[in-house]
SEKOLRO-172181 format. One line per 5 residues: their letters; for each residue z, x, y of N, C-alpha, C. Coordinates in steps of 0.001 Angstrom, whole numbers, plus 524288, in hexadecimal, padded with zeros to 5 digits. Each point is the difference from the previous one (the first is absolute). Layout:
A) Z/X/Y/Z/X/Y/Z/X/Y | ...
END
This chain:
MNHPQ) 6334E/5B07C/3BB54/7FBFB/7FB20/7FEBF/7FADF/80706/80383 | 7FAF3/80001/7FB28/7FE9F/8031C/801D1/7F97C/7FC18/80352 | 7FE10/80461/8072B/7FC05/7FD0A/7FEC9/7FB93/80497/800AF | 7FCCF/8009F/7FB87/7FC70/8039B/80020/7FA8C/7FF02/803FC | 7FDF8/803C3/7FEA7/7FB7E/7FEE6/80319/7FF9C/800A9/807F1
TDHND) 80574/7FF0E/80270/7FFB0/7FECA/8033B/80011/803D2/804B9 | 7FBA8/800AB/8027C/80042/803D6/805B9/7FFE8/7FE11/802CC | 803A3/80531/80477/80219/7FEDD/80458/80071/80619/803E1 | 7FDC7/7FD89/80509/80059/803AC/8038D/8058F/8027F/80111 | 801AD/80499/8016B/8046E/80123/8030E/7FE87/804D1/805C1
ISGAN) 80556/7FD60/8038A/7FD6F/8012F/803BC/7FD0E/805E8/80115 | 7FDD1/804F2/7FE53/7FE45/80210/7FECF/7F8C2/7FEC9/7FDA3 | 800AA/7FC07/7FC87/7F9F2/7FE4F/80158/7FF73/80318/7FA97 | 802CD/801DB/7FCF5/7FFDB/7FE7E/7FA19/7FE52/7FDB4/7FB8F | 7FD66/7FEF2/7FD40/7FF6D/7FC5C/7FA20/802F7/8002C/7FE6D
WHILG) 80678/7FC45/7FEA7/8026D/7FED7/7FDBB/800AF/7FDB4/7FCBD | 8004F/7FED4/7F9DE/80135/7FDAF/7FBC0/8042A/7FD3F/7FC94 | 801AC/7FC00/80092/80455/7FF83/8009D/80120/7FDCE/7F99F | 80404/8055F/7FD97/800BC/8011A/7F9BD/80290/7FBCB/7FD2A | 80470/7FED7/804FC/802A7/7FB77/7FD71/80429/7FEFA/80031
DLELP) 8030E/7FADC/802EB/803C5/7FE26/802AD/8055B/7FC4B/7FDA5 | 802CD/801A3/801D2/803DD/7FC77/7FDDE/802AA/7FEA6/80398 | 801B0/7FB5A/7FCC4/804AD/7FD1E/8048F/80482/7FF93/7FD34 | 80735/800A7/803AE/802AF/8000B/7FE0A/8042F/7FCE4/8022D | 8045D/7FD78/7FE86/803DB/7FCB1/802C8/8046F/801C5/8012A
VHFDA) 7FFE3/801FE/804C3/80076/803A1/80549/8073C/802E7/7FC1A | 80318/7FAF5/8007B/80540/80061/7F9D7/7FE35/80194/7FA67 | 7FD8D/805CA/7FDD5/7FCD6/7FEAB/7FCE2/8034D/80852/7FD91 | 7FFE6/7FF64/7FA22/80012/80625/7FD4C/7FB39/80262/801BA | 7FE04/801E3/80227/7FA2F/801B2/8001F/7FFA8/80368/7FD56
DPGIN) 803FE/80423/7FD36/7FE23/803E8/7FCEA/7FE6F/80281/7FBEB | 7FE95/7FA3F/7FEBA/7FF72/7FE5F/7F883/7FB1E/7FCB9/80067 | 7FD56/7FE08/802F4/7FB33/7FBE5/80481/7FE01/80662/7FFDA | 801B6/80035/804AC/7FA93/803D6/80452/7FDEB/804F2/7FA26 | 80376/802E5/7FDDE/80069/8047F/7FC24/7FB47/7FFF2/7FC5F
TWLTE) 80253/7F9A1/7FDEC/7FC62/7FE4E/7FA10/7F7AA/7FC90/80339 | 802CC/7FF5F/80305/7FBE9/7FD08/8043D/7FB04/80572/80339 | 802A9/803BB/801A8/7FD7B/80454/8016F/7FD61/80324/7FD2C | 80456/800F0/7FAA4/7FC08/80441/7FC03/7FD54/7FF78/7FE91 | 7FF58/7F891/7FDE4/7FC21/7FF3F/7FE14/7FA61/7FDAE/80350
LLSPL) 801B6/80165/8059A/7FBC4/7FE2B/802FF/7FE4B/807C9/7FF2E | 80168/80414/802D3/7FDBF/80078/8011F/7FD9D/80805/7FB71 | 80181/7FDAC/7F997/8003F/803C4/7FBF9/7F8B6/7FEC4/8015A | 7FC1F/7FC57/80053/7FB68/80192/800AF/7FE43/803DB/804C2 | 80304/8008A/80209/8002B/80653/80504/7FE43/805D4/7FC82
NLNAD) 80470/7FEBB/7FCE4/801B6/8064D/7FD94/80123/8035E/80371 | 803F7/8004A/800A0/80351/800D7/806B1/8036B/80436/7FCC7 | 7FFA1/80407/802FC/804FF/804FB/7FD20/80818/7FA6C/80125 | 7FF64/80208/7FB62/8062D/7FF3A/80055/80438/7FFA2/80470 | 7FF81/802BB/80199/80549/8020E/80334/7FB29/7FB48/8061C
FQNKV) 7FC79/800AD/801B3/7FD5F/7FE62/80341/801EC/7F95B/80098 | 7FD35/7FEBE/7F9E9/801DD/7F973/7FED5/80762/7FEE4/800DC | 80126/80575/7FD16/808FB/7FC6A/80184/7FE85/80015/80830 | 80020/80379/80090/7FEAC/7FF6B/804EF/7FF0D/7FA28/80636 | 7FB21/7FEB8/7FC5F/7FE23/7FC68/7FF89/8040F/7FB6E/7FF8B
MNSAL) 80045/7FD9B/7FAF8/803F4/7FFA1/7FF05/80579/7FF9A/8032A | 802C8/80286/800A9/805D1/801AA/80319/7FF9F/7FF1F/80559 | 7F820/80013/8012F/800B7/7FC9B/805EB/80211/7FCEB/7FFDE | 7FCE5/7FB15/7FCF7/7FEF7/7FA92/7FF53/80529/7FD77/7FFFC | 8043B/80413/7F9F5/806F2/7FDB8/80055/7FF9F/7FEF5/80468
EAASR) 80337/805AC/80455/80305/801DE/80492/7FDEC/7FA9F/802F6 | 7FAE9/7FED7/7FEC0/7FF79/7FB62/80534/80037/7FBED/7FEF8 | 7FF25/7FFCD/7FB45/802E0/7F840/7FDE7/8049A/800DB/7FF78 | 802D9/8032F/7FE51/806A4/8005B/80083/802E8/7FE3F/80414 | 7FCDB/803FC/80332/801D8/7FEC4/806F4/7FEAD/7FBB8/80190
VSKAE) 7FC07/7FD1F/7FF1B/80169/7F98E/80350/80213/7FDBC/7FCE8 | 7FFA0/7FD82/7FCA3/803C5/80010/7FCE8/80419/7FFD2/7FE1F | 80287/8048A/80383/8053D/8004A/7FF4A/80223/7FE49/8065C | 7FCD3/80176/80365/7FFFD/8006B/80630/803E5/7F94B/80165 | 803B6/80239/80309/80561/7FC7F/80435/7FE1B/7FEE5/80667
TEQAF) 7F7F3/7FF6F/7FF8D/7FDD3/7FE74/80443/8032B/7FAFC/8033F | 7FD13/7FFB9/8047E/7FEBD/7FA19/8024D/7FAFF/7FD22/7FDF8 | 7FB7E/80446/7FF62/7FBDD/7FEF5/7FF1F/801BB/7FD1D/7F7AB | 7FE2B/7FB82/80096/801F9/7FE94/7F893/7F7BA/80055/7FD27 | 8001D/801EF/7FB1A/7F8DC/800BC/7FED9/8006C/7FCDC/7FA7C
EHIHL) 7FD5A/7FA25/7FFFA/80091/7FD75/7F9BC/7FB38/80437/7FCE7 | 7FD81/80311/7FF89/7FDFD/803C9/7FE0B/7FE95/8047B/7FF71 | 800CE/8039F/7FE1A/7FD97/803AD/7FEA4/7F922/80158/80053 | 7FD16/80187/800D2/7FA3C/802B4/7FE81/7FFCB/80390/80083 | 7FEC3/80383/7FAE8/7FD96/803A2/80048/7F9DC/8013A/7FDB3
HIFVP) 7FD8A/801D9/8026F/7FC86/80188/80001/7FE21/80553/7FFAF | 7FBFF/7FF57/7FA33/7FE7C/806DB/7FFBE/7F95C/80151/8017E | 7FDC7/801F0/8022F/7FC38/80193/8030C/7FE48/80726/7FE5A | 7F971/7FCA2/7FFB2/7FCB9/8064D/7FD8D/7FC0D/7FE25/80321 | 7FCCF/806EE/7FFE0/7FB55/7FF9B/8030F/7FD2C/7FCF5/7FC48
SKRQS) 7FB27/7FE98/802CC/7FB86/7FD5B/7FE2B/7FD5B/800C2/7FACC | 7FDEB/803CF/80229/7FDB2/804CE/7FF11/80567/8067F/7FD9E | 7FFF9/800A4/7FBB6/801F3/802CA/7FE14/7FE6F/80324/7FBD3 | 800EF/8045F/7FF55/7FE0E/802EB/7FAE4/804CA/8030F/80079 | 80246/800CD/7FC68/80391/80469/801AF/7FDC6/80622/7FD39
DGQTW) 7FE91/800A3/7FCA9/7FE53/804BA/7FD92/80306/80405/801A7 | 8059F/7FF96/800C2/80296/80548/7FE2E/80144/80043/80882 | 7FF1E/7FCFC/80021/801EE/7FF8C/80704/807BC/7FDDF/7FFA8 | 80113/802E1/8042F/80622/7FB5D/7FF4F/7FFC7/7FC9B/80254 | 804D0/7FDEE/7FCA1/7FEBF/7F8A7/80546/80790/8020F/8042D
GFFRI) 8003F/7FC2C/80408/80280/7FFBD/80376/800EB/7FC01/8002D | 803F2/7FC7F/80424/80112/7FB66/80023/80353/8020B/80570 | 801D1/7F9D2/8026B/8017B/7FD1A/804C0/7FF25/7FAD0/7FEBE | 804BD/7FDBD/802EE/804ED/7FC45/7FFB7/80057/7FD5C/805C4 | 7FE1B/7FA1E/80038/800F4/7FD8A/8041C/80260/7F9D5/7FF02
EKIEN) 80497/80111/8021F/802F2/7FAC5/80068/7FE61/7FB11/803F0 | 80039/7FCAD/7FF5A/7FF6F/7FCEA/803EE/8045E/7F98E/7FEBF | 7FFA2/7FCE1/80570/80063/7FB39/7FCD8/7FC7E/7FA3C/80113 | 7FE67/7FD76/7FDD1/7F89F/7FCBD/7FF70/805A6/7FB94/7FFCD | 7FC9F/7FCD2/80209/801D4/7FB92/802C6/7F959/7FB09/7FF71
SIPEK) 7FD9E/80035/7FA3D/7FAF2/7FEE1/7FDB3/7FEEA/7F916/802FC | 8061B/7FD70/7FFBC/7FEBF/7FB4C/80106/802B0/7FF63/80567 | 7FE8D/7FDD6/80339/802DF/7FF4D/806D8/80435/7FC80/7FEE6 | 7FFB7/7FC77/7FC1C/80453/7FB7F/8015D/805B8/8005A/7FD1B | 7FEB6/804E1/7FC62/8033C/80219/7FBA3/8048C/802BC/8028C
DIPDH) 804E9/800CE/7FFA7/80365/801F6/80212/80244/8048C/7FF3A | 7FE08/8015C/7FC3C/8030A/80546/7FEC7/7FB34/80281/7FD5E | 7FFD8/80458/8015D/7FDC3/802E9/7FDFB/7FD52/802A7/7FCA2 | 7FDFB/8046D/7FE8E/7FE71/8021C/7FCC0/7FEA4/805D2/80082 | 803F7/80505/7FBAE/7FF8C/80511/8026C/7FC16/801CB/7FC3D
AIELY) 7FCF8/8027C/8022B/7FCB6/80179/7FD50/7FECB/8061A/7FF92 | 7FFF4/803F3/7FC2F/801A4/8067C/7FF20/7F7FA/7FED7/7FC66 | 7FC40/804A3/803A0/7FBFE/80079/7FDF7/80071/8050C/7FEA4 | 7FE00/802A7/7FA83/7FF5F/8064C/7FF89/7FB81/8004B/7FF8D | 7FD01/803CF/803E2/7FB0A/8014E/80062/7FF1A/803A1/7FC40
LYLES) 7FD7D/8024F/7F9D1/7FD7C/805AF/7FF67/7F9E0/7FED7/8024B | 80221/8063B/7FEDF/7FA00/80259/8044A/8001E/80634/7FA63 | 7FB38/8024C/80065/7FEC7/8044A/7FE9B/7FED1/8041C/80266 | 802CB/803B6/80080/80012/803F5/80398/7FAEF/8048F/80173 | 7FDBE/7FFE2/803D2/7FC08/803B2/7FFEE/80433/8056A/7FF0B
Q) 7F964/801E5/7FC13/801AF/80649/80028/7FC53/8037B/801DA
END
């Protein structure tokens, strides 16, 4: 599910635009779904193929680890959120990214929380 045109502020106060988000059941083969979804989602950004593969591998590694984890904490869903700067002009700049993972429990009455994987893509200053 994509939610375009939504702006969020991160802890540094920078404005981030949510490029898309995907919700998966925890015990799901994420590889084909995430690959297809990310390829379509990131294609308008015209990213370098190597960088795009790094983003995909990071998302797949995190989702796979969560879905296969044998921990005391059970999760209902995996949420994958992709953020980009609200104002972006790539005019030859290189991209970087970082990943944040957190446990979300947006409904207090809900016993089983969700695991969120957030990928923030940013333009590196030169």
